[in-house]
N, C-alpha and C positions, 0 to 999 in steps of 0.2 A: 834776228837775223834776217838780210835782203829774202825777198821772195825768191829772186834765182838761185841762189844758194839753196835755200828749201828746196826746190825741184828738184836740183842736181841730187840732192840728198837722199829724196825719196826714190829716185829715178833707180840710183844704186842699190839699195834695200830690197828694191823689186826684181833685180835681178835674180834669175833660179839658180839654185845649186848644182842642177845637176838634170841628168835624162835619162838615165834609169828606173826602169819599170818596178814595182814594187808587186807586180800579180806573181802569182806562183808558178813558175816556168821550171819543169824538170829537165836536166840533161841526160839523153837518152844515146846509146850507143847504136848506131847503125853498120851492120858485118857486111863483108863483102858479099855480094848476092849468091845465094847457094840454094838448093832444093834439099832432096832428102838428108836430113841430117841427125843421124842414128843415136848421138851420145847425148848424155844428161846435159843441160845449159853448164855453160863455164864461166868461170870468175869474170865479172864487167871489172875493166879496169879502172873504173872511176870509183869501186865500193870500198867501203871502208868495213873492213870484217874483223874479228877477235880470232887470234891463234885457235888450232885445232886442238881439241882435246883429245889426247891417245893414253890410252891404257899401258900398264905394264907389258902387255905383250910385243913382240917385233915380228917384223917381216911384213907388216901392213902398210900398204901404201895410200897417202890419200888420195883418193882419185878425182875432187875437184882439182883440177890444174889450172892457172890462169894462163890466160891468153895474152898476146902481145896487145900493148894499149892501141886504141883504134880512136880517128878521129870522133869529138863529140858534135852532134848537131841538136839544138834546141827546137824542141817538139811544143808547140802551142798547146794549151793547158783546154782542155774544153769543158762544159759543163756535164756533171756527171748525169746519166738518165736518171729517170726518177723510175723508183720501183714500181711494178705493176704486183698488185695486190689482189685476191678474190673475195670480196665480202661473205660470201657464204661459206667460202674456207678458211676465213682467218686464222683459226688456230692452228694450222699449219705454218704459218708465217709467211714472208715476203719472198718472191724471187725478182731479184734485182736484173735488170734487163741489160744485153752486152753491151758495154761500152767500150770495150777494148780493140786497141788498134794493134799495127803490126809493122815492124820496121823492115820486114820482106815478106811482104803478102805474096800470097798464092792464090790463083784462080782456081777455086774445086768445082768452078761450075754449077749443076742442080744438086749436087752433093754438098754444098758450101756446109761447114758446119753453124754458120750464124742462123740456118733454119733451124736449129735444135734451142731450147728456150734455155736448158739450164748449163751456164758456163762455169767454170773455175779456174783455180791455180795449182799450180806447185811451187814449192819454194823450198832454199835452201840457206846456207850463211853467205851465200854469196849475193842472195838480194838485201844484206845490213838491215837497218830499220826500217822496219815498214808501220806505215800508217794504215790500220787495218781497217779501221772504219771508212778510208777513203776508198781502198783497195775494193771492198764490200760493194758500196756505191757503185763503182765503176764497173762490177760485173761478175765479181767472187762470190758466188752461193756456195760454193765448198772449198777447202783447201787440205791438200797432201803435202806433209810437213816432214823434209829430211830429217829423220832420227839416228840411222847407224848405218856404218858399213863394216863389213868382216866382223870379226870378234874383239875390237877394243877400240874402233874408233866411233866418237859421238860428236854430231855437229853442235858446234858449240852456239849457236843461236836455236837449238831445237824448245828446249824449254821456255826460253823467251817468245818463241812463235807460236809454240803450243797454248800459252797463258793467254797471248795477247789475239790471238783466232777467236778462244773461248770469250773472251771481254766483249767482242761485239757481236757473239751468237752466231759466229760463223761455224758452220759442219765442218769439221776436221777428223782428220787422218792422220797416220805417220806409215812411213817408208822407210825399207831397209835394202841397202843397197847391195848384193849376194857376190861376195867376195871368193873366187873360185881356189884360191890356197890355203883356205880356212875350213875347219869340219863344220857340217852344218849345225850339228846340234850347240855349238860352243858360239854362233853366230845367234841361233833363235834365243839362246840363254840371255846372251850379250842386249839384244832388241829388247826382252822381256823386261830385264832389269833398269833399261833406262826408259820406257814407255808406259805411263800411268796406264792402268786398267780404268777404264770412267765409261759410266752410263753415257750412251749416245755418240760415242765416237765411232767415225766410220772404219769400217773394215781395214786390219792391216794390210800393207802391201809387200812386196817380194819384189823387188826391180833385180830382174836378169839379163843380161847382156854383154855383150862381149867390149872392151874397154881398152882402146889400145894406149891409153895413157898410164895404165896401172903400171905396177913394177911385175905384177902377177901375169906371167905369159901365158899361164899354163890353160890349155884348151881342154877339157875332160871329154870322153866319149859321152855321144848322147845318151848311153844309159846310166853312165854316171852323173849326168846334168840332172837327169830325172829324178834319181834317186835320191842325190842331194835336196831337189828342191822338195820333195815327198817329205824327206824327214823335218824340215825347216817350215813347212807348212803345219805340218800335223801337229808340231810343238804349240805353234802359235794359235791354232784353231783350239785348241784343249785349254791352254789357258786364255785367251780371249772371248771363247763363246762363239766368233765368228768365221766364218770359210776366208782365208786371205784373199786378195785380187792380187792377180799376176800381170805386173807391168813387162812388157818386153819391147824390143825395137825388130824391126824386120830381119836384119841378117842372123840375129838370135834367133829368130823364131824358124825361119827356113831351115837353120840347120837343126834344130832339137825338138819344136813345139806342135810342129804342124800334126794334127791328128789324137792328141793327149791333152789331158786335165779337160775333158767336156763337160765336166760337172763343178768346174771352177770359173768364175768372172775372170774375163779380161780387160787390162786397160792396155791399148794400143798406141805405138807411137807412128804417125804418119803423116810428114809435114809437107808431102809435095802431091799425093792422091788420098782418096777414100780408102779408111780401113777395107772397104770390100774388093777392092783392087790387089792391095797390098797382102792382104790376110784372107784370098778367098776359102770362103765357109765357115771361117770363125766367128762366132757370136761373141759380139764385145759390150762393156758395160761402159766406158768410158774413152775417149779417143782425145789423145794430146796433137793437135792439128798445129800448132806450131812452139817452136823456142825462141822468137823473137818478138814477144808481145810487149806491146807498152800499155802502161797502164798510171792511173792518177793513184799515190800512196806507194809509189815504188820507184827507185831510182835504177836505171839500167832496165834490161830487158828481161822478160818472165814467160815461164814455158804457161801457153793456156792448153786448155783441157773443155771438152763437152760431156754431158750425160747423154745416152746413149735413149732419149724420150723426152717425152713433153712434161708438162708439168704434173699433172695427173701423176704421171709415171714415176717420176720423182720421188713425190710423197707417199705413193705406193711403196715404192721400195725401200725408203727410210723405215715406213712401218711394217713390212714384212722382213725384215733383216730379224734375226735372233739379237736381240737385243744384250747387252754385256752387262752385266751385273755390277753393283755398286764396287768400288772396290775394297777388296780383303782387309 
């Protein structure tokens, strides 16, 4: 073969086949900017999720309704933060530093949740398939997983998420979205039927809020609301051996929960201001400070939460809770 022909052939073979990057880059949604968002995180337009599992009862609306598709914006992946461990407390485990980002960030000033150490997330079917190891390394030290709502709706990803979180050693708990058109005892029995009673699980959560997307338009009186909540929480406490946590939103709290349930831990949603301004005088255990979080290990947006205390407070709280007995 002539030298000129040989050189030309080599040049052709060396031409690149393409310019696409093979680095892991998550496509994440950026919503229209907003401030206080009082509802649970909606279905991401890009998520691929299984259909809901609904039992034999009728009249229950699936409360997670999809939003209209929004433009996708690529967010460069950053290296996950290294965990901080304390050698003198190695038996306690590891606290992973907060590496979360936010598609709709809020300046909380001197009350920034980033000043607190123990961050976590809550998830449902709308997060699709989760890489739990990545999510944990990126800052999730605990997770609350959507289990049930009403008396016959089970999140179809609950058991997969429940097992996945446990496989990486993530502190996990389950929550129930309370439906105001169903009997409280039926809802408690449905939760108990579907959420395992296992040692080490975080306390169960009752999620109480007004949901404009639900087909149930009933808004009971404050007295009825409190009665229903008490029935539900008493039933769960007897079964799981731990006092339930109350998750709520500003409008629901203002209508129903000021000055009551003082001996229950609260998980407060406040995505525009510190909880101390939105829920004056209320002690809180968890603060949901964003519904537009971004993280490795999950596609789309995710709710971000923080524990009210430092690392020592976290381990003390975990050790001081009434532990759930082994499954019956």
